[in-house]
N, C-alpha and C positions, 0 to 999 in steps of 0.2 A: 592239697588235702592230705591229712596224715593217716596212714594205714598201718595196722599191725598185722603182720603175716606170721601165723603160728603154724609151723610145719617142721617135723623132725627130719624129713628127707632133704638133705642139702642139695642134691642134684635137682630136685623139684624147685627149690628156692632159686637156684642159679638160672633155671629156665623162666621162672615167673617174674623175678624181680625187675629185670630190664624192661619187660613189657609193661609192668605196673608203673615204673618210673616214666616211661615214655608217655603213658596215659595221664601223667600229671600228679602222681602220688609220691609223697615222701614216705618211704617204706622203712619201718622198723621190723626187726626179726625176733622171734622167740622159738627155740628149738626143743623145748620141753614144757610140761605143764606148770612146773613151779615158776619158771621165768615168765611164762605167759600170764599166769595169775597175777604176779607182781606188776608187770607192765600195765595190765588192764585195771588194776586197783589204784595205781599211782599216777597214771597218765591219761590224757584225754585223746581219743582217736575219732576220726570221722567214720571209720569202718574197720572191721576186723575180719580177716579170713582165718577160720579156725578149723584145723584138722582134728578129728576126734581121737585118732589113734596116736596119742602122744606118750612118751616115756615119763616116768615119775608121777604124773598126775594126768588123768584122762581129760580130753577136751570137754567132755560133758561135765565133769566135776569143776573144771575151770569156769565154764559158762555159768553154772549154778552159783559159784562163789561170787562172780561179778554181779549177777542179778540180785543176789541176796544183799549185797553191799550197795545196791542202788545204782550200779554202773550200767548205763543204758546205750553204750556204743552199738550201732547196727552190726549184727554178726551174721556172716555167711559161713555156714559150716560145710566142710568137705568130708565126704564119706564114700565108702565103696558102693558101687552102683547097685549091688544086690542086697545090701543090708538095709532094708526098708525100715526096720525097727529103730535103727540108729537115727534115721531122719525124723521119725516120729518123736523119739525121745529128745532129740535136739530142739525141735520146734516147741515141745512142751516145756523145755527148760529155759526157753526165752530166745532161741535163735530167730532171726528174721527171714532167713532163706537158706536153702541148701543147694549143693551141686555135687553130683555123683562123679567119681573118678572112673575112667579117665574123662577129661573134659577139654573143650576148646577154649583157648584164651579169650577169644572174642565173646563167648557166652559169659565167662567170668567177669570181664570188664563191663558188659551190658548189665549184668545183675548188680554189680557194685554201684554203677551209676544210678540204677533204679532205686536201690536202697537209700543212697544219699539224697536223691531228689525227694523221696517220700519223707525222709527225716526233716527236710527243710520246707515241706509243704509245696514242692514244685511238681507239676504234672507234665510239663513240656520237656523234651530232651534238650532244648536250647534255653539258656538262662536269660532273663530280661530284668535289667535294673539300671537306673540312672541314664536311660536313653540308649543303652548299649545292649546288643544281642550277642551272646556268647555261644558258639557252637563247640561243645567239648570234643566231639569226634574229630573235627578238623583243627581244633585249637586256633580258631579264627574268631574275631569279634568285629561286629558291624556297628559303626557309630550312628548318631542321629541323622547325619547327612547321607547315609547309605553307603559309605565307604567301608570296605572290608579290610581288616588288618590281620596279617599273619603274625601270631605271637611267638616269642621265644618260650622255651620251657618254663623258665622262672616267671616270666610275665603271665603266662597262662595260669600257673599254680596260684599266683597271688590274686589275679583278677577273679578267678573262679571262687576262691575262698571269700573275698570281699563281697562278691555278688550273692553268694549263698547266705551270707550273713549281713545283707543290706540293712541299713539303719542301726546296726550295732557298732558300738565303739570297740575297736580291736587294738590292743597294745602292740608295740613293735615286737615284743617277745612272742606273743601269740602268733603273729603273722610269720615270724621267722621259723617257728616250730612247724608250721604247716607248709612251708616252702622247702625247708632243708631237712635231711635226715639228722638224727641225733649226733652222729660223728662228723657232720659237716656244718653244724650250726655256725653261722657267721655273726659278726658284730651286728647288733641290731641296726646300726646306722646304714648298713648295706640295704636294708629295706627301703630307706629313703630314696636310694638310687632308683629302685624299681617303681616306687610310687611316682617319682618324677617322670619316669619313662611312660607310664600309663597316662599321666596327666598330659604329657606332650602329645600322645596319640589321640586322646579322647577329650581333651579340654581340662583346664585347671579345676573346674567345678565338679568333676566326676568324683573326686576323693577329697573329703574335707579333713583338715588337721584339727584335732582337739588337743590343745596345748596341755602337756603333762599327762595325757591319757592315751593318745594314739590317733587312729584314723577311722573314718566312717565313710562308707559309700551310700549316699541317700538313694532310696529306691526310686524316687522321682527325680527327674532331671531338673536342675536349677540353672538359672542364668549364669553365664561365664563371668 
């Protein structure tokens, strides 16, 4: 999942980013409102963490700009605990949730997961598609035979994105963007390696190849 972290406190970013990456997010950063606005207008994200107290342009102005342009990334705003009016203003401007500072990383991750689930019409914390059940907290997947597989970080990122977008054809470049950060983007052929690893674990029929278009994970299991 691709996440935009908008925060001008570099120490805060250093604390948050490793936890976010371990939780399966490809994290991009913006340290001021101008850069954040650009990222949000030009790129697609599965979720955004937006601090309101930004230099150059406030987080509230950035959020309003995104929404005015029709950009609908789920946005979790960060704000000081006692500034209730900022929370109200942020929600009215189009934020999906808020979290007061200071906060626990576990709550931040839980709120992000909830935002993304709602975005994709999911109500259960575990994802189900193609006969596979994915547990995001443990980064484990259970196949149709009941065998549980511990996934590597990249396998988890890829499978989660495919399952959240079940029945949609996704190009190699789309998948690569949601597995790797911008400065670590790999040749799209590397995605084939991870696709084959998932097929080896869960069966060839789990992920279909659409020649010239990309890959699709059918929501319903098909015969191998």
